[in-house]
N, C-alpha and C positions, 0 to 999 in steps of 0.2 A: 775387386773384392769377390771372394768366392763364397757363394751361398750354399755350397754343398758341404754338409757336415757328416762325418762318419757316424752312423747309427748302428749300434750293436743289435743284431737280430736275436730275438729270444723266442724260444719255443715253449709250448705248454709243458709243464712238469719240470722245467729247468729252473735253476736259480742262479743268482749272481755268483755264488761261491763255487759252482761247478764249472763256470766258464774259465777258460784258460787264455793265456796270451796268444795262442795260435788259432783261436776261433775265427771264422770268416766274418767280415764286416760288410754290410749292405749299404750302398749309397742311395738315400731316398730324397728327392728334391722337395722343397716346401710347396704346399698346395695353397692356391689363392682362397680368400674368404668367400663364402657362398654369397652370391648376389652382388659382389663388388663391381662387376662389369655390366650388370643389368641396366638397361636404359629405362627411364621413368615413363609413365603414361604420356600420351600426346597432350599438348596444351589445351586442345579443344575439349578433351574429356575432363581434365582437371577444372577448367573454367566452368564447364557445364555442371559438374558436381558441386562446386562451390556456389554457383548461382542457385541451384535447386536446394542446397542444404542451408541456405541463408533463411532464418526464420522471419526476418523482417519483410520478406517478399512472398510470404505464403499465400497472400490473396491473389498474386499474379501467377506464380509457379511454385509447386511444392511436391513433396513425395506423396505417393498414394498411401492409402491406409495400411497396406501390407509392407510398404517400403521397397517393393521390387520393381517399381516403375515411378515415373514422375508425370505430372499433369500441368499443362499450361492452361490456367483458368481464364486469364484475360489476355488474349492474343494481341489486342491493340496496344495496351500498356506494355506488354512484353516486348513488342517491336519498337515502341517509341522510347522506352526507358532502359530496359535491361540489356537488350542486344547491343546498343551503342556503348554501354558501360563495359561489357565483357569482351565483345568481339569487334568493336569499331565499325559496325554496320547495322542497318536496320532492315535487313531482308530476311523475312521469315522463311521463304522458300529455300534460300541458301542454307539456313540453319537446319531445315528438315533434310536437305540433301546430304549434309554432313553426318547427321544421325544415321541416315541410310548407309552411308559409306562405312561406318563402324558397326554395322549389323544390328542397329536398333529396329524394332518392329512397332507398328502402331497397334495398340491393344484394343482400343474402342474406336470404331469408325465414327461415332457421334461426338467425340471430343478429342482434344489433342493430348493423348496419353501414350507415352513411349516406354519401352522396356528393353533391357539387355541383361543377360545373366551376370555380367561383370559390373553392372551399375546398380548397386544395392545401397540402401541407406545405412550409414554407420560402418561401411566396409570399403573405404576409399582405396585400400591396398589392392582390391580386386581389379582396379582399372587397368593394371598392367597386363591383365589377361585378355583385354579387348584389343583385337588386332584389326588393322585397316584392311579392307577388302582389296585384294590385288587385282589389277587389270589383266584380263586374260590375254595371252600373247596371240592366240588364234581367234579370228572372228567367230562369234557364236551365232547360231540361228536367231531369227528375229524374235521368236517367242522366248527363248532363253535369255536373250539380251535385255528384253523389256521386263523380265520377271522381277528382278530386285527393285526396279523403279516403281513397279506397281505396289510393292509392299508398303512403302512409306511415302515416296516422292509423289505418287499419284494424288494423295490427299493434300499435300502441300500445293500442288498445281491446281487442284480443284478449288481450294480456298482462295488462291490468287485470282482465279477466273471469276469466282463469285464476287470478290471484292471489286474487281474491275467492272463487272456488270452493274453492281450497285452504284459505283462512281459514275458510270455512263448514264444511268437513270437519273441521278441527281443533276448531272450536267444538262441533260435534255430538259428536265423540268425548269431549270434556271434559264435555259435558252428560250423556252416558250414564254416564260414570264417576262423576259427582257423584250421579246418581240411584241408582246401585248402592250407593254409600257411604251415602246417606240411608236406603235400605231396610235395609241391614245395621245401621245405628245404631238405627233404629226397632225392629227385631227384638230387638236387644240390650237396649234400654230396656224392652221388654215383658217379656222374660225376667227382668230384674232386678226389675221391679215385682211379678211373680208370686212371686219368691223372697222379696221383702220382705214381701208380704202373708202368705205362709206362715209366715215367722218371727214376724210379729206375732201370728198366731193361736196358734202354739205357745207364745209368751211369755204370752199371756193365759190359756191353759189351765194352764200351769205355775204362774202366780200364783194362780189360783183353787184349784188342787190344793194348793199350799202353805198357803194361807189356811185351807182346810178341814181340812188335817192338823193345823195348829196349834190349831184349835178342838176337835179330837177327840183327847183323850189316849189313848183305847183304840187308836186307829190307830197311834200311836207305839209303844205297847207291843207291838202285833202285829208291827210292823216289827223291833223289837229281838229279840223271840222268834224270828222267822223267821231273822234274821241269826245268832242263836246256834245254832239247829238246823242251819243250813247249815255253820257252822263245825265243829260236832261231826261231821257227816257227812263233811266233807272230811278231818278228822283220822282218822276211822275208816278211810276209804278209803286214806289214806296209810300207816297202820299195816298194813293188810291187804296192801298192795302190797309192803311191806318184809319181811313174815313169810316165812321160807324154806319152800319146798314140800318135804314129805317125799317121799323117793323109795323106792319098794317094792324088795324084794330082787331082783326080776326086771326092774327098770326099766333102760332103756337111755337113751342120749343123745337119741334121737329122741322117746321118750315124755316126757322132761323138757321138751324144747322145745315139745311139743304142749301140756303143761299150762301152761307159761309163756305161750304165746300165748292160751290160753283165759282165763287170769287177767287178762291185759291187756285183752282184749275186754270182760270182765265189768266191769272198772273203768271203761272208757270208757262202757259202757252205763249204769251207775249214775250217773255224773257227768252224762251227758246227761239222764237222767230228773230228777235233782236240779235242774239248771239250768232244765229245762222247767217243772217244778212251781213253782219260785220265780218264774219269769217270768210264768206264767199267774196266779199268785197276785197279783203286783203289778198286772198288767193288769186283772184282775177287780175288785180293790179300788179301783183308780184310776177305773174306769168307774162303780162304785157311788157313789164320792164325787162325781164330776162330775155324775151324774144327780140327786144330792140337793142340789146347789148351786142 
């Protein structure tokens, strides 16, 4: 199929009635439509534009007041929710490096605000004007090579370092807390072990004492006799305490109170001596039996 059609050339001032059959004919090929072969903007730019232009996420990322830049208000939520949704990753530093690759610049060093002349609110068609920076074929000097990275990537790296530093501090605090808990637990276990050992020793001594007592009938008789004596002494002290104290003819209330106080002290002293003698008897007898075991 031939797409070349004869087109009659016309000149200003001429008309169709003046042209004759012998006039020259110029062959003009058809021209393609404007923008037919133009490639669209990169997917990174279109996804970023759609993400910023979404009004439901304005509390996380949104256009600036003038619309010539966008601001990431909540980097943590931006990394956890939006980046995986649009870019299948959650690396904020990688996102910033991509912006730097397409010529974005950081507007405000105190917040995450980025701008590009082709990235404007309501003008998505301008994205095709944003071109990816080409890698130079020849190595550049050190200062020139690091220049573009300092523009935007430096802030992303600083943010990553700050985040890692905060995570390190949190981990150090948790480590100190766990060490303190470990020391407290170890001290508690040592105390419990000592108490258990002491209880076992007392139990062994008690079992040896009871075994020796069961083998020695005289010891049981002595215990019974000592118990009877103690009971008799307690009954005698009780009767003495209940016996009325005779009051002399010249006695007064003060003298009666004095005698009553002396009697009470005497009773306490006798009871103390009785308890002390019984306790010393039991202790001496127990030690003798244990030594003989």
